[in-house]
N, C-alpha and C positions, 0 to 999 in steps of 0.2 A: 143263493140257496143250493145246498148239496143234497142230492137224493141218494138214499141207501135202501136197497130192497131187503125185505125181511128174510129172504132165502139166504142172503150173504150172512146175516146175523145168525140164523139157525145153524148154518154150516160151521161157522167159527165157534159157536158155543158147544156144538157137538164135539168138535175136535179138542177143544180146551178141557172139557169134562174128562175125556179119555186121557189126554196128556197129563193132567193134574194127578190122576189116580195111578198112572204107570211110572211117572218120573218125578222125583222130588225136586223142588226148586234148588238151584245150584248153591244159593247162600246157605240153605239148611244142610244140604249134603256136605258141603265143605266144612260147616260147623261141626258136624258129627266126626268127620275125618280129623279135624284139629283137636277135638275133644279126646278122640282115641289116642292120639299121640301124647296128650298131656295127662291122661287119667292115671292116677297112682294106685287105685284100687284094682287088684287082680280080677275080681269078679266084675267090677264095673267096666274094665277094659274088654273083658270077654263079651259082655252084653253089647257094647258099642260095636265090636267086631261083627257080631251077629246081625246087628242092624244094617251095617254096611254090606254084608253078604246078601241080606234080604233086598236091599236096593238094587244090587247088581242083577239078582235073579229076576226082579220085577221088570227091569228095563230090557233084559235079554230075552225073556220069555213072553213079554207083553202081558203081564198079569198085574193085578192091583198090588200096591205097596202094602195095603192093609185090607183085611176082610170087611172092615167097616168103611165103605166108600162114601159115607157121609151124606148129610143133607146139603144141597148145593146152594151156597151163598153167592150172590151175584151183585157186584158193584158196577153200575152203568153210569158213565159220565157222558152226557150228551151235549154237544155244541148246539147253541140255540139257532144256528144256521142250517141244521140238519133237518131234512124232511124224510120221515120213514114211509116207505111205500110197500104195498103188497099185503097189508094186514096190520093187526095189533102188535105193537112191540112186545108187550107182556106175553102174549100168546106165542110169539116167535122165540122168546127166551125159554119158555117152558118146553116148546117143541124141540129146541136144541138140546135141552137137558134130557128129554125123553129119548131122543135118538142116540145121544152119547152113552147113556146108561144101557140102552138096548144093544147097540152095536159094539160097545166096549165090554159087554158081559160083566157089568158092574152091579153090585148088590143094590136092590131097590129097598130103601129103608123108610120111606115116608108113608105115614098113615093119614087117612082123609079127615079123621076126627080124633082129637086128643083123648077122648074117653071111649068111643066105640072101637077104635084101633084097627080099622080095616085098611089093609095095605093098598095104596093106589096103583101098585104094580109097575110104575114107570119113574119113580123117584121125583115126581112133581106133586105140588108146585115147589119151585125154588123160593128162597128168601131173596127178594130183590130190593136193592137200595138205589134210588135214582139221584143224580146230581146234574143240574143244568148249569152250563158254563158258556162263556163266549166262544165262538169258533165254529168250525164245520167238521169236527172229528167225533167219532164215537169210540170211547175207550171202555174196554170190558175187562173186569177182573173176576175170575172164577175161583172160588175157595171152598172146595168140598170139606165139610166139617163133621168129623166123627163125634159121637156123643159120649164116649168114655171120658174124654177131657172136657167136652162142653158141659157135662153135668157137674163138673168141679168148679165152675165159674160162679162169681158172686158180684152183687151190687151193694155198695155202701152209700148211704145218704149221710155224709159227714157234716159236721158244723164247721164254719170257717175257722173257728178257734182251734180245730183239730190240726190244722196246718200240715206241713210236710211230714211231720212225725206220724200223724194220723194216717196219711196216705201210705207210708212205709209199713205201718202196722197192719193195715188192711191187706196189702199185697202179700206180705209175709204170712199172715194168718191164712189166706186163701191157699197158698202153696203148701203150707204145713198140713192143713186139713185134707188137701188133695192127696198128698203122699204118693204112694205107688199107683193109686187109682187113675191118675192122669197119664200113665205110661211115660215117665221121664226117660231121657231128657226132654224137657218141655220148652216151648216158647211162650212167653207171657206177654199178652197184649193188655195195656192199661188205658182206659179212657178217663180223663179228668175234666170236669166242668160240664157245661150245658145243663141238661135236665136229667130226670130219671132214665128216659129212653135214649137220649142223645149220647150219654156217656157209654152206654152199652154198645151202640153202633161204632163209636170211636174205638172202643177196645177191640171189637171184631176187625175193624179196618186196620188197626195197628199190627195185627198178625200178618197182614199182606205186605208189610214193609220189609225190605231186606234187613236181616238181623245185624248186618255190619254197618248200616247207616244210622247214625245217632241223630237225635233231634237237633234242629238248627237253633233251638233256644238253649242258651248255656245252662240255666238252672234245671231244665228238664233233662238235658244231656247228662248232667251230673247225677240227677236222681236215677236215671236209667242205669248208669254205671254202678252206683252204690247199691241199688236193688239187686243187680245181677251178682255182684260179689257176695251180698248177704245171703241170697238164695243158694248159691253154690257152696257156702259155708255151712249149710244145714245138714249136709251129709245124707241127704235122701238118696242121691246118686241114680245111675242108670237102672231102670226097672224097680227103683226103690230099694235096691240091695246095697246101698252105701257107695260113697265115692264123691269126687269133687265136681262131677258133671250132673247137676240137677236141672239146670236151665242152659239153653244155647243162646238165648237172648231175651232182653226185656225191651219192648217197644212201647213208648207212651205217646198218645195223641191228646191234645187239649182243645178246649173251646171256651169262649166267654160264658160266664154263669151269673146267677142272681146274687145279690149282696148277702142273702141269708143262707146260701147253699154252697156245698162242696161235694157234688156227686162224684163217686169213684166206681168204676166197673173194672173187674179183672176177668179177662177171658183167656183161659188156658188152652193151648194146643199141645198135643202129644208131639213126638219127634216127627211124625208125618204131617208137618205144617204145610199143607198143599195150597198152592196158589199159582195161577197162570194169568198173564196179562197180554192183551193185544189191543191194537188200535186199527180202526177201520177208517 
């Protein structure tokens, strides 16, 4: 049995919230640089250049990449040999978020009730997904998610007979309807299978995967590549002003499902696809 104190968890989550909002993950930053070199649209290239300038300023001056510092999504993978000491794990996670957003001068965007809309003033609670696995490690992924792109996401309860073409149609339709509202270039997370709620979690988790790492399932890898090409042929372009760079990546995660179902979720992230991972 390995013991981990909640203070260590709080400190890591605080630091990760700040890091995620000040510095873009290297895979996404490199994706923007690569897109800048390849973009044929003059105005599209100019937008990508501005995004790169923005990233440089954020890192140098230690200010957020985007004014929408997001609702904090947390994926916690806990080894079953880990014992948490010092208090509640969930309270520790939210305390880490509170300290991170306070000490990092990050915008607090969470309201305590979806209808009354009173701000909690500390960006808590976060959205926490737990996964129990063998071992004695604690793995944390922090993914602050802004709602400009979150609001453009969709869930489709397809029929098995819709097959792969139905999935493609759903993803393309979601991107088309999002247009410039999702602040392209975007990263597209897709969840296929499971149930209504499971496919949505899969789509969100897909956004935390390196955009250069394709699925290890050949048919899913092919689908990722085909969708990325199709999306970039839509000419939405950077900021929705036209060009070949609408998406930096398409990541798909799958899960077994019921014989009568084909759930598909599409979770879109703007170019600020923020995620930080640590292991304790």
